Residue frames as a rotation matrix with the C-alpha (Angstrom) as fourth column:
MET 1
-0.508 -0.009 0.862 -0.01
-0.858 -0.088 -0.506 -4.68
0.081 -0.996 0.037 -12.67
ILE 2
0.568 0.814 0.120 -2.54
-0.820 0.572 0.002 -7.43
-0.067 -0.099 0.993 -13.33
GLN 3
0.497 -0.455 -0.739 0.23
-0.174 0.782 -0.598 -9.80
0.850 0.426 0.309 -14.43
GLU 4
-0.594 -0.768 0.241 2.21
-0.355 -0.018 -0.935 -9.15
0.722 -0.641 -0.262 -11.25
LEU 5
-0.198 0.614 0.764 -0.88
-0.965 0.015 -0.262 -9.77
-0.172 -0.789 0.589 -9.11
LYS 6
0.761 0.532 -0.371 -1.72
-0.614 0.775 -0.150 -12.98
0.208 0.342 0.916 -10.98
LYS 7
0.035 -0.847 -0.530 1.85
-0.266 0.503 -0.822 -14.31
0.963 0.170 -0.208 -10.65
ARG 8
-0.868 -0.423 0.260 1.43
-0.304 0.038 -0.952 -14.08
0.393 -0.905 -0.162 -6.89
GLY 9
-0.514 0.755 -0.407 -2.16
0.713 0.640 0.286 -15.28
0.477 -0.144 -0.867 -6.71
LEU 10
-0.733 0.152 -0.663 -3.32
0.435 -0.644 -0.629 -11.81
-0.522 -0.750 0.406 -5.62
GLU 11
-0.866 0.476 0.155 -5.88
-0.112 -0.486 0.867 -11.14
0.488 0.733 0.474 -8.31
ARG 12
-0.540 0.751 0.381 -9.46
-0.758 -0.238 -0.607 -10.53
-0.365 -0.617 0.698 -7.23
LYS 13
-0.926 0.279 0.253 -11.60
0.324 0.934 0.153 -13.64
-0.194 0.224 -0.955 -7.28
GLU 14
-0.608 0.764 0.217 -15.03
-0.034 -0.298 0.954 -13.41
0.794 0.572 0.207 -8.88
GLY 15
0.392 0.902 -0.181 -17.67
0.273 0.073 0.959 -12.34
0.878 -0.425 -0.218 -6.39
MET 16
-0.270 -0.568 -0.777 -15.11
0.930 0.054 -0.363 -11.32
0.248 -0.821 0.514 -3.74
PRO 17
0.796 0.587 -0.148 -16.42
0.603 -0.750 0.272 -8.35
0.049 -0.306 -0.951 -1.71
ASP 18
0.540 -0.580 0.610 -14.36
-0.054 -0.747 -0.663 -5.15
0.840 0.325 -0.434 -1.81
HIS 19
0.564 -0.313 0.765 -13.46
-0.816 -0.355 0.457 -5.24
0.128 -0.881 -0.455 1.89
VAL 20
0.812 -0.275 0.515 -12.26
0.066 0.920 0.387 -8.86
-0.580 -0.281 0.765 1.66
PHE 21
0.686 -0.561 0.464 -10.07
0.622 0.122 -0.773 -8.07
0.377 0.819 0.433 -1.34
VAL 22
0.488 -0.493 0.720 -8.54
-0.391 -0.861 -0.325 -5.00
0.780 -0.124 -0.613 0.34
ARG 23
0.679 -0.216 0.701 -7.86
-0.672 0.199 0.713 -6.90
-0.294 -0.956 -0.010 3.57
ARG 24
0.835 -0.354 0.421 -6.26
0.423 0.902 -0.081 -9.72
-0.351 0.246 0.904 1.59
LEU 25
0.573 -0.638 0.514 -3.98
0.362 -0.366 -0.857 -7.30
0.735 0.678 0.021 -0.25
CYS 26
0.523 -0.357 0.774 -2.96
-0.710 -0.685 0.164 -5.59
0.472 -0.636 -0.611 3.02
THR 27
0.716 -0.217 0.663 -2.01
-0.385 0.669 0.635 -8.99
-0.582 -0.711 0.396 4.43
GLU 28
0.729 -0.337 0.596 -0.29
0.560 0.794 -0.237 -10.36
-0.393 0.507 0.767 1.33
ILE 29
0.865 -0.408 0.294 1.62
-0.033 -0.629 -0.776 -7.39
0.501 0.661 -0.558 -0.13
PRO 30
0.474 -0.739 0.479 4.21
-0.878 -0.355 0.321 -7.38
-0.067 -0.573 -0.817 2.71
LYS 31
0.538 -0.271 0.798 4.89
-0.017 0.943 0.332 -11.07
-0.843 -0.193 0.503 2.02
HIS 32
0.618 -0.235 0.750 6.08
0.779 0.306 -0.547 -10.15
-0.101 0.923 0.372 -1.49
ILE 33
0.342 -0.497 0.797 7.68
0.162 -0.805 -0.571 -6.75
0.926 0.324 -0.195 -0.85
LYS 34
0.220 -0.377 -0.900 10.13
0.964 0.223 0.142 -6.42
0.147 -0.899 0.413 2.04
TYR 35
0.983 0.176 -0.043 10.55
0.181 -0.954 0.239 -3.10
0.000 -0.243 -0.970 3.82
ASP 36
0.037 -0.994 -0.106 13.86
0.889 -0.016 0.458 -1.46
-0.457 -0.111 0.883 2.93
VAL 37
0.719 0.275 -0.638 14.16
0.115 -0.953 -0.281 2.30
-0.686 0.129 -0.716 2.47
THR 38
-0.170 -0.890 -0.424 17.56
-0.477 -0.302 0.825 2.13
-0.862 0.343 -0.373 0.76
LYS 39
-0.811 -0.168 0.561 16.66
0.307 0.694 0.651 -0.61
-0.499 0.700 -0.511 -1.70
ASP 40
0.255 0.965 0.053 13.35
0.663 -0.134 -0.737 1.11
-0.704 0.224 -0.674 -2.47
MET 41
0.016 -0.317 -0.948 15.35
-0.409 -0.867 0.283 3.66
-0.912 0.383 -0.144 -4.47
GLN 42
-0.889 -0.305 0.342 15.44
0.128 0.552 0.824 1.02
-0.440 0.776 -0.452 -7.25
ASN 43
-0.214 0.918 0.333 11.70
0.943 0.283 -0.176 1.69
-0.256 0.276 -0.926 -7.65
TYR 44
-0.239 0.090 -0.967 12.06
0.153 -0.980 -0.129 5.46
-0.959 -0.179 0.220 -8.04
ASN 45
-0.278 0.257 -0.925 10.12
-0.806 -0.587 0.079 6.77
-0.523 0.768 0.371 -11.08
LYS 46
-0.961 0.027 -0.275 8.89
-0.130 0.835 0.535 3.26
0.244 0.550 -0.799 -11.86
PRO 47
-0.048 0.999 -0.026 5.29
-0.539 -0.004 0.842 2.00
0.841 0.054 0.538 -11.90
PRO 48
0.232 0.195 0.953 3.96
-0.969 0.129 0.209 0.46
-0.083 -0.972 0.219 -8.66
SER 49
0.975 0.211 -0.068 4.25
-0.219 0.967 -0.133 -3.06
0.037 0.145 0.989 -10.09
HIS 50
0.313 -0.937 -0.154 8.05
-0.303 0.055 -0.951 -2.64
0.900 0.344 -0.267 -10.23
ALA 51
-0.039 -0.294 0.955 8.19
-0.995 -0.073 -0.063 -3.16
0.088 -0.953 -0.290 -6.45
PHE 52
0.828 0.339 0.447 7.20
-0.379 0.925 0.000 -6.79
-0.414 -0.170 0.894 -7.04
LYS 53
0.814 -0.562 -0.150 10.22
0.103 0.393 -0.914 -7.16
0.572 0.728 0.378 -9.35
THR 54
-0.110 -0.891 0.440 12.72
-0.489 -0.337 -0.804 -5.67
0.865 -0.304 -0.399 -6.91
GLY 55
0.125 0.257 -0.958 11.04
0.584 0.761 0.281 -7.21
0.802 -0.595 -0.055 -3.88
TYR 56
-0.579 -0.396 -0.713 11.66
0.810 -0.377 -0.449 -4.09
-0.091 -0.838 0.539 -1.81
GLY 57
-0.017 0.556 0.831 9.75
0.408 -0.755 0.514 -0.99
0.913 0.348 -0.214 -0.82
MET 58
-0.969 -0.128 -0.213 8.84
0.247 -0.389 -0.888 1.41
0.031 -0.912 0.409 1.93
CYS 59
-0.441 0.879 -0.181 5.49
0.394 0.009 -0.919 2.70
-0.806 -0.476 -0.351 3.17
GLN 60
-0.087 0.420 -0.903 4.82
-0.664 -0.701 -0.262 4.88
-0.743 0.577 0.340 0.11
ARG 61
-0.727 -0.235 -0.645 5.59
-0.665 0.475 0.576 1.99
0.171 0.848 -0.502 -2.25
TYR 62
-0.877 0.478 0.048 3.29
0.419 0.811 -0.409 -0.39
-0.234 -0.338 -0.911 -0.38
CYS 63
-0.183 0.845 -0.503 0.58
0.065 -0.501 -0.863 2.25
-0.981 -0.190 0.037 -0.71
LYS 64
-0.271 0.034 -0.962 1.12
-0.873 -0.430 0.231 2.79
-0.406 0.902 0.146 -4.41
VAL 65
-0.955 -0.065 -0.290 0.86
-0.183 0.898 0.401 -0.96
0.235 0.436 -0.869 -5.03
LEU 66
-0.641 0.762 -0.094 -2.35
0.574 0.393 -0.719 -1.20
-0.511 -0.514 -0.689 -2.99
ILE 67
-0.117 0.592 -0.797 -3.88
-0.301 -0.786 -0.540 1.86
-0.946 0.177 0.270 -4.67
ALA 68
-0.568 -0.158 -0.808 -3.05
-0.819 0.020 0.573 0.58
-0.074 0.987 -0.141 -8.16
ALA 69
-0.969 0.202 -0.143 -4.52
0.186 0.975 0.119 -2.86
0.163 0.088 -0.983 -7.39
CYS 70
-0.430 0.856 -0.286 -7.70
0.444 -0.075 -0.893 -1.39
-0.786 -0.511 -0.348 -5.89
ARG 71
-0.114 0.369 -0.922 -8.26
-0.600 -0.766 -0.232 1.00
-0.792 0.527 0.309 -8.78
LEU 72
-0.866 -0.256 -0.430 -7.62
-0.499 0.510 0.700 -1.80
0.040 0.821 -0.570 -11.26
TYR 73
-0.770 0.599 -0.221 -10.65
0.589 0.800 0.116 -3.57
0.246 -0.040 -0.968 -9.79
GLY 74
-0.172 0.775 0.608 -12.82
0.321 -0.539 0.778 -0.45
0.931 0.329 -0.157 -9.50
ILE 75
0.486 0.268 -0.832 -12.28
0.870 -0.062 0.488 0.32
0.079 -0.962 -0.263 -5.83
PRO 76
0.649 -0.258 0.715 -11.56
-0.042 -0.951 -0.305 4.04
0.759 0.168 -0.629 -5.27
ALA 77
0.579 -0.552 -0.601 -8.34
0.809 0.294 0.509 4.49
-0.104 -0.780 0.617 -3.30
ARG 78
0.674 -0.392 0.627 -6.07
-0.073 -0.879 -0.472 7.38
0.736 0.272 -0.620 -2.34
GLU 79
-0.154 -0.830 -0.536 -2.85
0.732 0.269 -0.626 7.92
0.664 -0.489 0.566 -0.43
ILE 80
0.862 0.323 0.390 -2.88
-0.029 -0.738 0.675 9.74
0.506 -0.593 -0.626 2.89
PHE 81
-0.223 -0.974 -0.036 0.00
0.165 -0.001 -0.986 10.88
0.961 -0.226 0.161 5.07
ASN 82
0.856 0.385 -0.345 0.14
0.378 -0.010 0.926 10.57
0.353 -0.923 -0.154 8.83
VAL 83
-0.050 -0.859 0.509 2.49
-0.275 -0.478 -0.834 12.64
0.960 -0.181 -0.213 10.91
PRO 84
0.225 0.113 -0.968 3.21
0.736 0.631 0.245 10.79
0.638 -0.768 0.059 14.16
ARG 85
0.359 -0.057 0.932 3.05
-0.444 -0.888 0.117 13.03
0.821 -0.456 -0.344 17.21
MET 86
0.796 -0.155 -0.586 5.28
0.504 0.705 0.498 10.92
0.336 -0.692 0.639 19.41
GLU 87
0.277 -0.708 0.650 7.37
-0.276 -0.706 -0.652 13.75
0.920 0.001 -0.391 20.80
THR 88
0.859 -0.168 -0.484 9.66
0.509 0.386 0.770 12.72
0.058 -0.907 0.417 23.61
PRO 89
0.689 -0.661 -0.297 12.86
-0.378 -0.678 0.630 14.28
-0.618 -0.322 -0.717 24.95
LEU 90
-0.261 -0.842 0.472 14.85
0.047 0.477 0.878 11.77
-0.964 0.251 -0.085 22.88
HIS 91
-0.596 0.154 0.788 12.67
0.794 0.256 0.551 12.05
-0.117 0.954 -0.275 19.77
PRO 92
-0.546 0.402 -0.735 11.50
-0.067 -0.896 -0.440 15.62
-0.835 -0.191 0.516 19.17
PHE 93
0.459 0.806 0.375 8.64
0.435 0.164 -0.885 16.15
-0.775 0.569 -0.275 16.74
HIS 94
-0.662 -0.595 -0.456 9.72
-0.171 -0.473 0.865 16.78
-0.729 0.650 0.212 13.18
PRO 95
0.257 0.906 -0.335 7.21
-0.582 -0.132 -0.803 17.38
-0.772 0.401 0.493 10.34
SER 96
-0.105 -0.337 -0.936 9.30
-0.968 0.252 0.018 15.37
0.230 0.907 -0.353 7.86
ALA 97
-0.961 -0.160 0.225 8.72
-0.226 0.923 -0.312 12.22
-0.158 -0.351 -0.923 9.90
HIS 98
-0.071 0.984 -0.162 5.60
-0.956 -0.113 -0.270 10.91
-0.285 0.136 0.949 8.21
HIS 99
-0.756 -0.044 0.654 3.99
0.020 0.996 0.090 7.61
-0.655 0.081 -0.751 7.30
SER 100
-0.618 0.540 -0.572 1.91
-0.764 -0.241 0.598 6.85
0.185 0.807 0.561 4.21
CYS 101
-0.614 0.557 0.559 -1.35
0.115 0.764 -0.634 4.93
-0.781 -0.325 -0.533 4.43
VAL 102
-0.925 0.371 0.080 -4.29
0.087 0.001 0.996 4.36
0.369 0.929 -0.033 2.11
GLU 103
-0.444 0.892 0.086 -7.96
-0.425 -0.125 -0.897 5.21
-0.789 -0.435 0.435 2.22
VAL 104
-0.957 0.269 0.108 -10.31
0.240 0.526 0.816 2.99
0.162 0.807 -0.568 0.24
HIS 105
-0.536 0.842 0.055 -13.92
-0.838 -0.524 -0.152 3.83
-0.099 -0.128 0.987 -0.48
LEU 106
-0.962 0.269 0.046 -16.21
0.268 0.963 -0.031 0.96
-0.053 -0.018 -0.998 0.46
LYS 107
-0.501 0.848 0.175 -19.79
-0.134 -0.275 0.952 1.06
0.855 0.454 0.252 -0.74
GLY 108
0.481 0.833 -0.272 -22.20
0.238 0.175 0.955 1.75
0.844 -0.524 -0.114 2.09
VAL 109
0.431 -0.422 -0.797 -19.35
0.897 0.107 0.428 2.61
-0.095 -0.900 0.425 4.48
GLY 110
0.984 -0.172 -0.037 -17.35
-0.176 -0.970 -0.169 5.46
-0.007 0.173 -0.985 2.93
TRP 111
0.324 -0.944 -0.069 -13.64
-0.436 -0.084 -0.896 6.13
0.840 0.320 -0.439 3.16
VAL 112
0.995 -0.077 0.064 -11.75
-0.012 0.547 0.837 3.69
-0.099 -0.834 0.543 5.38
ALA 113
0.340 -0.941 -0.008 -8.06
-0.930 -0.335 -0.150 4.01
0.138 0.058 -0.989 6.30
VAL 114
0.986 -0.145 0.083 -5.92
0.132 0.980 0.149 0.90
-0.103 -0.136 0.985 5.84
ASP 115
0.343 -0.937 -0.072 -2.19
-0.862 -0.344 0.371 0.25
-0.373 -0.065 -0.926 6.15
PRO 116
0.904 0.062 -0.424 -0.71
-0.303 0.792 -0.530 -2.27
0.302 0.608 0.734 3.71
GLN 117
-0.022 -1.000 -0.004 2.54
-0.627 0.017 -0.779 -2.49
0.779 -0.015 -0.627 5.63
């Protein structure tokens, strides 16, 4: 993973605060991985860094990349799932309709939800 981050200039700079690094990753990851559910299947059963090679992913893949990068630099991170409750007559609620996000643990703050997409 470190090689893939370095190739794209996404490695953590010395002295960079955790929250700045996480924000930077959330902004930059989508520039290198385009959202495509169908093409994300190429990443199935592959390490998170593989998404940089294919250039495609979906919300879970973005999260796995962010989590791996954070943990690599000692920032605790975990995946969370959101279930949108946007029930309308045309779009009834369905529990399989979910979205993945990430929580990172920032010192002095606690767990903070972020969305790398």
